[in-house]
N, C-alpha and C positions, 0 to 999 in steps of 0.2 A: 467650723471644721474641727474634727476630733484630733487629738494629739497623735493618734496612730496614723491617720491619713496625712497629717502635716509632716511627720518624720519620713513617710514613704515618698512624699513629693520632694523633700530635700535630698533623699538618697538617689533616686532615679531621675529626677527632674521631669516628672510627668507633667503634661499639660493639664491644668486643673479643670479644663472643659470636660474631661472624661468623667469627672466626679460631680459636676455641678447638678446633675439631675438627682443625685442621692440626697441633696439637701431638701428635696421635696418630701422625703419620707420622715416620719416621726421617729424620735429616739426610742420609743417604747417597742420597736420591733426586734429588740435584741433577743428576746426569748424565742421568737419565731425563727430567727436566723440560727441560734444555737441548736434548735431542734432539727434543722435541715442541713446545716453545713457539713456535718459529719457524714450524712447520707451521700452527699455529693462526692466527698473525698473517698468514700467506700467504692465509688464507681471509677473515678479518674485516677486513683492510686496516690500513694504518699509522695512520690517523686515527680508529681505533675509540674509542668512548666508554667501552669497558670498560677497567678498570685492569689492570695486570700481575698484581696480586694476585688479581683475579677469574679470570684465565686459569690461574694456578698452582693455585688452589683447584679449578677445574673439572677440570684434568688429574688431580689427586689423587683426585677423586671418581670419575673414569671410568677408573682404572687406566692413566693416561698415554696414552690413545688420542685423538689430535687430533680425529678426526671426531666421536667421542662427546662430547668436551669442548665442541665448537661447539654440538652439539644441546643439551647440558646448559645452556649459557649462555643459550639462548633459551627455556628452559622457563618456563611461567607462574609457578611458585612462585619462581624466581630473580628474575624481573622484580618480583614483589611484594616480595621481600626488599630489593631495591635501592630500591624506593619507600619502604619503612619507614625505611631508613637515611637517605635524603634528608630525610624528614620529621623525623627526630631532629636532623638538622643545621640544621633551620630553613629549608631550601631548598625548591625546587619538587619536589613528589613525583611529578610526571608525567614518567616517564622512557621512556614508550612511543615518543616521537619518536626519541631516540637509539638505542633498540633497533631500531626500524624502519630507521634509517639504517645500522646495522651490517648488517642483513639485505640491504639494497640493495647495500651494498659487496660482500658475499659474492656476490650474484647477478652483479654486474658483473665481478668477477674471474673467475668461472667462465665467463662469456660471452667474456671476452677470451681466456682460455686456449683455449676452443673455436675461436674465430676464428683464432688464431695457429696452432693445430694444423692447421686446414684449409689455411692458406697454405703451411705446410711440407710437407704431404703432400696435394697436390691430387689428387682422383680416387681416393684410397685410403682409403676409410672402412671401419671394421671390419665384418665380417659380422654379420648379426643373431644375437644371442645370444652373440657373441664379445666378450670384454672388451677395452677399448682397450689399446694398448701401454703398458707401464710404463716410466717414466723414473726412474732411480735418484736418490734424494735426495742432495744434497751433504752430506757429513759435516760436523758442526758441532763446533767446539772448545768444551770446557767453559770457562765464564767465572767460576767460583767458586760459592759457595753460593747466591747470589741470582741467579736467571736474569735476563738483560738482553736487550732487543730490539736487534737489529743491523740497521741500515738496509740494509746490503749484501745480506744473505741475503734480506730481504723484497723488495728490488728485483729480484733474480734470480728469485725465485719467481713474481712477477707477470708475468714475461715468458716463463717456461718452464713448459709444462704438467707437472704432477706427478701422481703416483699419488693423492695425497690429493685434489687438485682433481677428478680423475676419479671418485674414490669419492664425493665430496660431492655429485655431480650427482644422486645418488639422493634427495637432500633435496627435489627438485622446486622449487628456488628459481628464479624467473624474473627476467629483467632488469626493473628497476623502470621505471614510466612516469613521466615528468617532470610530467605534467598531473594525476596522481591521487595523493591522499594517503590514500585509503581502502585497505583490505586485505581479502583473502579467506582464511579459514582453510583450510589444507590438512592433512589428517590423514595421517600416514605409514602406509604399508601394512605388512603383517606382515614383509616382507623388509627393511623399513627400520628396524625396531626394533633397538636395540642390546642387548647382553647385560645392561646394567644397568637396562633398562626392563621393566616389567610391564604387564599389560592396563589397570590403573588409572592408569598413569603416562604414557599416550600423550598427547602434547601436539600443538598445531598451530602451524606456522610460517606467519607472515603474508607473503603475496606480493601484488604489485600485480595488480589484475584485468585481464583481457583487454579490449581495446577492442571496442565494439559496432559492428558493421558497419551503416552508414547507406545509405539509398537515394541514388543519384546524382541530380543536379539534373534530368536529363531524365526519369528514372523518377518522381521526385516530382511533376513537372509533369504527367506522363501520368496518375497516380493522381488528382490534383486535377481534371483534365478529366473523367475518368470519373464522379467524384462529382457535379460540377456539371451534367453532361449526362445524369444518370440520368433515365430516362423512366417509371419505375414510379410507384406510389402514394407520396405523401409520408407520412413517419412523424410522428405528433403524440402527445405525452403529454398526456392530459386528466385533470385532477383535479376531483372533485366535492366541493364545499364547501357549508357552510350550517349553520344552527342545528340542535341536536339535535331529532329527531322531525319534521324538515321533509320527510322522505320520500326522502332521497338514495339509500339502498341499494335501497329498493323500486322507485324509478324506474329505476335503471340495471339492476337485475335483470330487470325487466319488459322493458326495451329489449333486453337480450341474448336473452331468450326470444323476443320478436317477430322478431328478426333471425335466429333459428335456431341460436344458439350454445349453447342449453341443450336437452338431450334432453327430450321431453315426459314420458317415464317418470320421469325424475329430478324434473321439476317436480311431477308428481302425488305423488311420495314426499314432497317438501317440504311440499306442501299438507296431506297427511294427518298428517305428524308435527307440523307447527306447530299444527294444529287440536287435536291430542291434548293439547298443553300450554297451550291457551287463547290462542294467538297466531296465529290463522288469517290475519290481515292482514299477517303478516311473512313469508309463504311466499316471495315474490319477493326479499325482502331476504336470504334464506338462500343465494341464488346467490352472493353476495359475502361474507356473514358466515358463514364456514365453521367458526369455532371454537365449541365448545360453550358457553363462557361468554358469547359475544356473542349466541347464540341464546336462552339462558336469560334474560339481562338485557334483551334487545331493543334493544341499542345497539351501534354499531360501536366497537371498541376499537383495532384495528390497521388499517393501510391495506390494503384489499383490492385485488388486482391481477387484471385480466382483459384480454382483447384482442378487438377486433372491427374490421371493415372497412366503410367506406361506399363510395360510388361512386368517390371520388377520394382517400380518405385511409385510412391504416392506423393505427388508434387503440390506444394503450396506456392502459387505463382505470385510474385510481387513485381508489378510493373512500375518502375521508378521514373520520375520526370527527368528529362534531359536538359531543360533550360537552366541556365546558370542562376536565375532568380530563385529557383526552387531546389537548390542543393541541400538545404536542411531536410526537406522531405525525402530526397534521395538517400541521405544518410540514415534516416529512420527506417527505410526499407532495407538497406544493405546491412544494418545492424542485426536484423532478424534472419539473415540469409545464411545458408550453409554453402551454397554454390552460386555461380553467376553465369549469365550469358551476356557478353559484351557485343553489342550490335554496332557495326561500322558501315558507312556508306562507301561502296567501292568506286563510285564515279570519280573521275579525275577532277581535282579541285575541291570536291566535297569531302573526300577523305582527308586531304591535307588541311582543310579548314577545321575539321573536328579534332585532328591530331595536333594542331598548332597551339600557340600560347593562349589564344582566346577561346579555344574549343574545350569541350568537356570530356573527350575520350581519355586523355591522360589523367585528369583529375578523378574521374569515376573509377578507373582501374586502380589508382593509388588508394582511394578511400575504401574500396571494396577489400583490398588486401589488408589494409590497416585494421579493418573491422572483422577480420578473421576468415575471409573467404580465401580458400586455397586452390579450389578447382574451378576452371574457367573454360567456357566455350566462346570462341570468337566467331560470331556469325557475320560473314562478309556478305552484306545485303546488296540488293539491286544489281546483282550480277547479270540479270537479263538485259539491263540497259547497256552493259558492256559486251553483249553477245557471248556471255560465258567465256570471256577471254582468260585463258590460263595464265598468261603473262601478267595480266593485271592482278589476278589473285595472288600470284607469287610475289609481286611487288608489295602488296599489303602485308603479307606474312613476313617478308624480309624486314620491313620497317617496324612492325609491332614486336617481333620476337625478342630483340635485345632490350627493348624498353620494359616489357613485361618481366623479363628475367631480372632487370635492375630493380624493379619495385618489390620483388620477392616471390614471384610466381615460378614454380619449378616447371621447366619446359615440358617435362613428361606429363604434367597435369593440365596442359593447355592444348585444346583441340581447335583447329580451324576448319570451318564448314562453309562452303559457298551456298547461298540461298537467294530466293526472291520472295519477300514477304507478301507482296501484292498479288503475284500470280500463284503463290503457294508451292513453287518448285523447290524440291529437296527439304520440305518441312516434314511431311509424313511419307510422301512418295516422290520418286524421281522418274521423269519421263523424257525430258528434253535430251535429244541425242548430242547436242552441242556440249552438254555437261557430262553425260555418261561416257563420252569418248575419252575423257582424261581424268575424271574424278571417280574413284572407287571406294570412297570412305562412307561413313555413316550419314544418314539423314539427321536432321536436327533432333527429332524425337528420339531416335536411337542413341544419339550422342548424349541426350539428357538421361536416358535410361542407363547409360554406361557410367554415370557418375558413381564413385565409390560411396557407400553409406558412411555417414558421419558417426563417430563414437560419441555417445551421450554420457556425460558425467553425472549419472543419477545420484552418486554418493556425495556430490559437491553441493554447495549452497545454491538455492534457486535464484535465477536472475530473470528479469523481465524488462523489456524495452518500453519506455513511456515517452510521451511527448506532450 
């Protein structure tokens, strides 16, 4: 072991395993190293975080080829080896920042050489496919067995383009951006692989990402004006919530059929198949409950999505599950909604069960308001089973109004509509005289059309719901 290496081990307490392979080399390679080490420092810069022993070791591993040595120094396994050594010394094992700093220095040196070459030869760029002119390297004097860095040779190399600097341009190193610390991996092509690399040994050199082109202020203003002055139908996301078996899927499936969004042949198929398995009343629910498990169990499991249009609105329909086991799915649907329809069962005993402590009516209303829904329609369903009794409808309204106000809904933003999801009464049309004798309000589809459009914060950060 040479004296220089012995002193280095005493100073940094390196594990000697890092150098044991160097003993296989003969001592007469000093001239080869002296002729190559300065070329390496021309590329990586004077203030490189790499030690001289690292450079010597890299040259010996790559048959004294400077370009190949630089590539070897930035291989992933070399970086990991340096991290292990730093960990053994008790220091910071994160050496990725110094390695990135070295790469940035390489890129800046190459860019500087390129700029100076353009200044010396204005208007004389090499033809496509022609290699740049070669500049002979300055001969270097041997300095003994241990290679040493000479500031004079490195200073000269940074100001004069060399063949090595031209060759290293194939590494695709770009000038680093001062505002970015992240990096993008660049995989060398087949022509950039050196003779000591194989297909399993291809590594990536990290370079600063390119800047993203932004719209000008005038173009940004123009786009905002187009959005705010849009004269088409407003888009609204509508979530249907409520206790299990309140009739949510049946109501919305029947609404889609009455609006013409379901083919009559498909609807007959659903009616026939649901009757065969003893669930004839679920035929309209199958419009939204498309999964076989949902149809067999008779409950909605995942959020069903569909679309329809009213006179003034374009609606994205989100049919949320009502069972307590699938509350997370309900939350994912309500998080995407602007407005909501809360479906309740008007039958005596059924409404109280859904509104009670074990029901989902309260929980769904509270979750929807917490997730930003401020406009609500309460669809009092199965009123046909109550013979369209106005007193029963008023009881439901009396119980729900103070609760909804307590959770944060403005009473002026809540509408109560009596419906029958199975028969389709008061969804799109109203015909039953028992209802028309006392109810003069909107049908369900007109109530949805009356929702106020939601203000879109286009100037704010983009947000998207994921699950």
